[in-house]
C-alpha positions, -999 to +999 in steps of 0.1 A: +000+000+000+014+034-010+009+066+008+004+100-007+035+112-026+056+138-008+086+160-017+115+155+008+135+182-010+111+208+004+125+210+040+126+232+071+098+258+069+088+245+034+076+210+044+040+221+038+047+225+001+032+197-020+050+175-045+025+191-070+032+227-061+038+250-090+076+256-093+070+293-094+052+290-060+081+269-047+106+294-058+087+323-043+082+305-009+118+292-009+133+326-016+112+343+011+122+317+037+158+318+026+160+356+031+143+353+065+168+326+076+197+348+064+185+377+084+180+355+115+215+341+111+203+305+109+226+287+085+208+253+088+175+269+076+194+288+049+206+254+036+172+238+037+154+267+021+182+271-004+177+235-015+141+242-026+153+273-044+180+253-062+155+226-073+129+251-084+155+269-106+168+236-120+133+223-129+124+256-145+155+253-167+174+282-150+207+263-147+230+292-137+207+302-109+204+266-099+241+262-098+246+292-075+218+281-053+229+245-046+264+256-039+252+283-015+230+257+002+260+234+006+281+262+022+254+270+046+249+234+055+287+230+061+287+261+083+258+246+103+276+212+105+244+196+091+256+165+073+221+157+060+217+191+045+251+189+029+241+156+013+209+171-001+228+200-016+252+176-033+223+156-046+208+188-061+242+196-076+246+161-090+212+161-105+219+195-122+252+182-135+233+152-151+208+176-166+236+196-182+252+165-196+282+166-172+280+129-163+314+124-146+306+153-123+271+141-117+284+107-106+310+122-083+286+146-066+258+119-063+282+094-048+294+120-022+258+127-014+250+090-009+280+086+013+271+117+034+235+105+036+246+072+050+270+088+074+243+112+086+216+085+089+193+101+063+181+071+043+159+093+021+188+114+006+209+082+004+181+066-017+176+097-039+214+099-045+217+062-054+187+067-077+205+096-093+235+074-099+213+047-114+195+072-137+228+087-148+240+052-159+207+045-176+207+077-196+242+069-208+230+034-219+250+014-193+220-009-186+239-039-173+257-018-147+226+000-134+198-025-140+204-043-107+206-010-088+172+000-103+157-033-092+172-029-057+159+006-053+125-005-065+123-032-039+133-008-012+107+017-023+080-009-024+089-021+011+087+014+025+056+022+005+072+053-011+051+060-041+072+086-057+104+065-057+085+034-067+072+053-097+106+066-106+122+031-105+094+015-125+098+042-152+135+037-153+133-001-157+105+004-182+127+027-203+155+001-204+131-026-216+116-002-242+151+007-255+161-030-258+129-040-276+109-054-247+078-033-255+052-055-237+072-054-205+078-017-208+042-010-214+032-030-183+057-012-161+048+023-174+011+014-168+018+003-132+038+035-127+009+057-140-016+039-117+006+043-086+013+079-094-023+087-099-034+071-066-006+089-048-013+122-065+022+124-080+014+145-110+050+148-122+055+110-121+022+105-138+032+128-166+064+110-172+046+076-172+021+089-197+050+100-220+065+064-217+031+049-225+027+071-256+061+061-268+053+024-266+018+028-281+034+046-310+063+023-317+047-010-309+011-005-319+014+023-345-015+040-327-006+076-334-038+093-322-038+074-288-001+083-283-009+120-290-038+119-266-015+106-238+011+133-246-016+160-245-027+148-211+008+148-198+015+183-213-014+197-193+004+187-161+037+199-173+023+234-180+004+236-148+034+228-127+059+247-150+079+215-156+101+230-183+124+200-189+095+175-189+076+197-213+105+199-237+109+161-236+071+158-242+074+179-273+104+159-286+084+127-280+054+142-299+079+148-327+089+111-326+053+100-327+046+122-357+078+111-375+069+074-371+035+082-386+051+098-417+039+133-407+073+148-413+065+185-416+046+184-383+075+164-367+100+190-380+080+218-363+079+199-330+116+191-330+124+227-337+102+238-308+119+212-285+153+222-296+147+258-288+133+248-254+164+227-246+187+255-257+170+279-234+177+256-204+212+246-216+202+209-218+228+193-242+213+158-243+178+171-252+194+194-278+213+166-295+183+142-296+161+170-310+187+178-336+187+141-346+150+140-351+151+173-369+178+161-393+158+130-401+126+150-407+143+175-430+159+146-449+124+131-454+112+165-466+139+166-493+170+181-477+202+174-497+218+141-487+253+156-483+239+182-458+221+155-439+253+133-438+273+162-424+247+169-398+246+133-387+284+131-386+285+162-363+258+147-341+277+115-337+306+134-323+284+155-301+265+126-286+298+107-280+313+137-262+282+139-240+289+103-230+259+084-245+270+049-252+242+042-277+249+073-297+269+055-324+240+031-330+215+059-331+234+077-358+243+045-377+205+036-378+197+071-391+222+067-420+207+033-428+171+044-423+175+074-447+195+054-473+224+078-470+259+062-473+281+069-443+310+073-467+334+087-442+325+062-415+312+092-394+295+072-367+324+049-361+350+077-364+332+099-339+334+071-313+372+068-318+377+106-318+357+111-286+377+084-269 
């Protein structure tokens, strides 16, 4: 049995905030409490309020503000000798680093956060930090290394009845199955995640689960309209909560769905929109994946093969530098799918150059 989802990153005087609170409301409340704590000379509360500020900025796509906020939160926590608050600040910093495509830094910060969480006896931040490490590996395509960790964290979350973390783990495992062709398993896991999130009133988790379901419905069943309906439902939540990153990924997925349906002009427009959204928030992974979809759509609409080949070769190098292990396969599939000869061996060469 799962309880109502809660947001442990909203701490101190901000514990009354809901997991579904608008990020603009979180930022306003967090900033107000932060300033009050600074005036009162309470570094522990400065750290806790600053964490909410950092997370609101990060999820709104304001990466420079988020970077300053988590570091300030860590400094205040260290001044207060609050090990738990130090761990939470490092978790926020590691999550931001992953969002920015700095995977080695993300792993370093998240491991430090997990270690501090364990030392300080805060099992929640330890769990969140280990989940962050697992998600970092999954995004990079290292499924064998992080698959077991996902399963372990899922079991722990189920045992404690933590809906939000159960939903996160189910979605991560589902994504790995989807990417390796296990569509039926992926669908079942995304569906369970959506059901748990809905019962626990975890609107963010529910929106991500709907996006996953839309992807599977599109690629497995070819049901374009159903996929678009699911994405529209998820988009309503993203807009209401100001989930900038989730909204951009929703738009990119809508582009994927339309591309698979042969609606290339519509797909091109969605990829262009997503690309601009990812650029605004300095999100390199989303930018690269949007560029890949955009290149494929433009090729289908008659773009010169030489220009497409050059774009794909550049993308191969970009994706490798970001650290996505499956990048070479993605680009190689694009060359093959579009019937464009990879005359220079761009996909393979990018892998070697990056190394």
